[in-house]
C-alpha positions as CSV (number, residue, x, y, z in Angstrom):
1,M,40.5,3.5,25.5
2,K,39.9,6.9,26.7
3,P,42.7,9.4,27.2
4,V,44.0,9.7,30.9
5,P,42.4,12.7,32.4
6,T,44.2,15.5,33.6
7,I,44.5,17.7,36.2
8,S,45.6,21.2,36.2
9,L,48.5,22.5,38.8
10,P,48.3,26.2,39.8
11,D,50.8,27.2,37.0
12,G,47.9,25.9,34.4
13,T,50.0,22.6,33.6
14,H,48.2,19.4,33.2
15,I,49.2,16.5,34.2
16,P,47.7,13.2,33.9
17,A,45.4,12.3,37.0
18,L,46.5,8.8,37.1
19,G,50.1,8.1,37.5
20,Q,52.7,5.4,38.6
21,G,54.3,5.3,42.3
22,T,57.6,3.7,42.8
23,W,57.8,2.9,46.6
24,K,59.4,-0.1,47.6
25,M,60.9,-0.6,43.9
26,G,65.1,-0.3,43.6
27,E,65.5,-2.6,46.4
28,R,66.5,-5.8,45.0
29,A,68.9,-6.0,42.0
30,A,67.0,-9.2,41.0
31,D,64.0,-7.1,40.3
32,R,65.3,-4.3,38.2
33,A,64.4,-5.7,34.8
34,R,61.0,-6.1,35.9
35,E,60.3,-2.9,37.9
36,V,61.6,-1.0,34.4
37,A,59.6,-3.0,32.6
38,A,56.4,-2.2,34.3
39,L,57.0,1.4,34.2
40,Q,57.8,1.1,30.6
41,H,54.5,-0.7,30.3
42,G,52.7,2.0,32.4
43,I,54.1,4.9,30.1
44,D,52.9,2.8,27.1
45,L,49.2,3.1,28.4
46,G,49.5,6.5,29.2
47,L,50.6,6.6,32.9
48,T,53.2,9.2,32.0
49,L,53.4,10.7,35.6
50,I,55.9,9.1,37.7
51,D,56.5,9.6,41.6
52,T,59.8,8.5,43.1
53,A,61.6,9.6,46.0
54,E,65.3,9.9,47.2
55,M,64.0,7.4,50.4
56,Y,63.0,4.6,48.3
57,G,65.4,2.4,48.0
58,E,67.9,4.8,49.1
59,G,67.9,6.2,45.4
60,G,67.4,2.7,43.9
61,A,63.9,3.9,42.8
62,E,65.2,6.8,41.0
63,K,67.7,4.8,39.1
64,I,65.0,2.3,37.9
65,V,63.1,5.4,37.0
66,G,66.0,6.7,35.0
67,E,66.3,3.4,33.2
68,A,62.5,3.2,32.4
69,I,62.5,7.1,31.0
70,R,65.8,6.8,29.0
71,G,65.0,8.2,25.6
72,Q,61.4,9.3,26.3
73,R,62.0,12.1,28.4
74,D,59.8,14.3,26.8
75,K,56.6,12.2,27.5
76,I,56.9,12.2,31.6
77,F,55.8,14.4,34.4
78,L,58.8,13.4,36.7
79,V,58.0,13.8,40.5
80,S,60.8,13.1,43.4
81,K,61.1,14.1,46.8
82,V,63.6,15.2,49.2
83,Y,64.2,13.9,52.6
84,P,63.5,16.1,55.5
85,H,66.9,15.8,56.9
86,N,68.2,16.8,53.6
87,A,65.8,19.9,53.1
88,S,68.2,22.8,54.5
89,K,68.9,25.7,52.1
90,S,72.1,24.2,51.0
91,G,71.0,20.5,51.6
92,V,68.1,20.6,49.4
93,V,70.3,21.7,46.4
94,A,72.9,19.1,47.1
95,A,70.0,16.3,47.4
96,C,68.3,17.4,44.5
97,E,72.0,17.2,42.3
98,R,72.2,13.5,43.2
99,S,68.4,12.7,42.3
100,L,69.2,14.4,39.0
101,Q,72.5,12.1,38.5
102,R,70.5,8.9,39.4
103,L,67.5,9.7,37.1
104,G,70.2,10.9,34.5
105,V,67.8,14.3,33.8
106,E,68.6,17.4,33.8
107,Q,65.2,18.7,35.4
108,I,62.7,17.4,37.9
109,D,59.2,18.6,37.1
110,L,57.7,19.1,40.2
111,Y,60.3,18.5,43.4
112,L,58.7,17.6,47.1
113,L,59.5,18.0,50.8
114,H,59.0,14.1,51.7
115,W,57.6,15.3,55.0
116,R,58.6,18.1,57.9
117,G,61.8,17.6,59.7
118,A,64.1,19.7,61.6
119,P,64.8,22.5,58.9
120,K,62.7,25.5,58.7
121,L,60.2,25.7,56.1
122,A,61.5,29.0,55.0
123,D,65.1,27.5,54.4
124,T,63.5,24.6,52.5
125,L,61.8,27.2,50.4
126,A,64.8,29.2,49.6
127,G,66.6,26.1,48.5
128,F,63.8,25.1,46.3
129,E,63.8,28.9,44.5
130,T,67.5,28.5,44.0
131,L,66.9,25.0,42.0
132,R,64.0,26.4,40.2
133,D,66.4,29.4,39.4
134,Q,68.9,27.3,38.1
135,G,66.2,25.3,36.0
136,K,67.0,22.3,38.1
137,I,63.4,21.7,39.3
138,A,60.2,23.3,37.4
139,R,58.1,23.5,40.3
140,W,57.7,22.4,43.9
141,G,55.5,20.8,46.6
142,V,55.1,19.1,49.2
143,S,54.2,16.0,51.1
144,N,52.3,14.8,54.2
145,F,51.1,18.4,55.2
146,D,48.2,18.6,57.4
147,L,46.0,22.0,57.3
148,D,48.2,23.8,60.1
149,D,51.4,22.6,57.9
150,M,50.0,24.3,54.8
151,E,48.8,27.6,56.5
152,E,52.1,28.1,57.6
153,L,53.7,27.5,54.3
154,A,50.9,29.8,52.7
155,A,52.4,32.5,55.1
156,L,55.8,32.8,54.2
157,P,57.3,34.8,51.4
158,G,56.7,32.5,48.1
159,G,54.9,29.9,49.9
160,D,51.9,30.4,47.4
161,A,53.9,28.6,44.8
162,C,53.3,25.1,46.2
163,A,52.1,22.9,43.3
164,T,50.7,20.0,45.4
165,N,50.3,18.2,48.4
166,Q,51.1,14.1,48.3
167,V,49.5,12.5,51.3
168,L,47.8,9.3,52.5
169,Y,44.0,9.1,50.9
170,N,41.9,6.4,49.8
171,L,38.3,5.5,50.4
172,S,39.0,4.2,54.0
173,R,41.3,7.3,55.0
174,R,39.1,9.9,54.3
175,G,40.4,12.0,57.2
176,I,41.6,15.0,54.7
177,E,37.9,15.5,53.5
178,F,37.4,17.4,56.8
179,D,39.4,20.5,56.0
180,L,42.5,19.9,54.2
181,L,41.3,18.9,50.8
182,P,38.8,21.9,50.7
183,W,41.5,24.3,51.7
184,C,43.8,22.9,49.1
185,A,41.0,22.5,46.2
186,Q,40.1,26.2,47.1
187,R,43.5,27.4,46.4
188,R,43.6,24.9,43.2
189,I,46.6,23.2,44.5
190,P,45.7,19.3,43.8
191,T,46.0,16.8,46.1
192,M,48.4,13.3,45.4
193,A,46.9,10.6,46.6
194,Y,49.5,7.8,47.5
195,S,48.6,4.0,48.4
196,P,45.0,5.2,46.9
197,I,44.4,1.2,47.4
198,D,45.4,1.5,51.0
199,Q,48.2,-1.3,50.2
200,G,46.1,-3.7,48.9
201,A,43.6,-3.8,52.3
202,L,40.7,-2.2,50.2
203,A,40.7,-5.3,47.4
204,K,39.6,-7.4,50.8
205,S,36.6,-5.2,50.9
206,R,33.5,-7.4,51.2
207,K,31.5,-4.1,49.7
208,L,33.9,-3.4,47.0
209,Q,34.2,-7.0,46.0
210,A,30.2,-6.8,45.5
211,L,30.2,-3.4,43.5
212,A,33.3,-4.9,41.3
213,K,31.4,-8.2,40.7
214,E,28.4,-6.2,39.6
215,R,30.4,-3.6,37.6
216,G,32.9,-6.7,36.2
217,A,35.6,-5.0,37.3
218,T,38.1,-5.6,40.6
219,P,38.2,-3.9,43.9
220,S,41.0,-2.1,43.2
221,Q,39.6,-0.7,40.1
222,I,36.5,0.6,41.8
223,A,38.8,2.0,44.6
224,L,40.9,4.2,41.9
225,A,37.4,4.8,40.2
226,W,36.2,6.4,43.5
227,L,39.2,8.6,43.5
228,A,39.1,9.6,40.1
229,A,35.5,10.8,41.0
230,Q,37.2,13.2,43.5
231,P,38.0,16.7,42.1
232,H,41.6,17.8,42.3
233,V,43.1,14.5,43.3
234,I,45.9,12.6,41.4
235,S,46.4,8.7,42.2
236,I,50.0,7.3,42.1
237,P,49.4,3.4,42.8
238,K,52.5,1.3,42.6
239,A,52.2,-1.9,40.3
240,V,55.0,-4.2,38.8
241,E,52.7,-6.9,37.3
242,R,51.8,-6.1,33.7
243,A,48.3,-7.3,34.7
244,H,47.9,-5.3,37.5
245,I,48.9,-2.1,35.7
246,D,46.2,-2.9,33.0
247,D,43.7,-3.3,36.0
248,N,44.7,0.2,37.0
249,R,44.6,2.0,33.5
250,R,41.0,0.2,33.1
251,A,39.9,1.6,36.3
252,L,39.7,5.2,34.1
253,E,36.8,3.6,32.2
254,I,34.6,3.1,35.3
255,K,32.6,6.0,36.2
256,L,30.7,5.2,39.6
257,T,26.9,6.5,39.6
258,S,25.6,8.5,42.3
259,D,24.1,5.7,43.9
260,E,27.4,3.6,44.2
261,L,29.1,6.8,45.5
262,A,26.8,6.9,48.0
263,A,26.3,3.4,49.3
264,L,30.4,3.8,49.3
265,D,29.8,6.6,51.8
266,G,27.8,4.6,53.9
267,E,30.4,1.6,54.1
268,F,33.3,4.1,54.3
269,P,32.0,7.5,56.1
270,P,33.3,10.7,55.2
271,P,34.8,12.2,58.3
272,K,32.7,14.2,60.8
273,R,35.5,16.0,62.7
274,K,39.1,16.9,62.6
275,S,41.3,13.9,63.0
276,P,45.3,13.7,62.9
277,L,46.7,13.3,59.3
278,A,47.3,9.7,58.2
279,M,50.7,8.7,57.0
280,I,52.6,5.3,56.3
């Protein structure tokens, strides 16, 4: 099995281009052992980037992640996110402290503002910088920011330190390609794609099913392979079933041809005009 390819962050750090999401984990105690085991299986396969958030299971997902990475923290690139209503200058510091406690770690590798809320961006950045100065986060970024948000962020003192923008991006949600994706790529800010299989909807696509059959793959693998072909993009699919995790990992073995990519463009056309940022 080939090593997981990496993407470079603006500071030169290389991180896996395929990771593991945790949305909807940590919501039921009965699922805890299975979710922990799933994350650990992914880590064994080289999927060592794990994305979580204080919102997921109201901290429950962070506890799952903490258990999964115990004893192997040095292998992991850990991403978490702060609620907008906690993103004031002092609030973001307090929220991060709580996340660190739940995760059982001393530092979060990448800490994101989950989406924009009432606090001023400048105040959120000030909180991020405090956390970075204290060594509690290594770097910060944002999530669900459209181009105007990114431009506003970049204009702030220190705003150019943003390490990533995590957004909804997949074959059927390509709106960011019109302006946001190239803007970020030009500044070497990777895009982190959540819901890369569109919450399973892409697995039902007849086009993907046909292509998958030809390639001896699954439709979900084709969807992930398409994202892997996009430069400066990191995918964070969520999976709990061992077979699903194995499928996600094997998607990295699929290199789509130019003809296949063109056929997918025909079925899922790239945008021709600006559209509002899609969110879930």
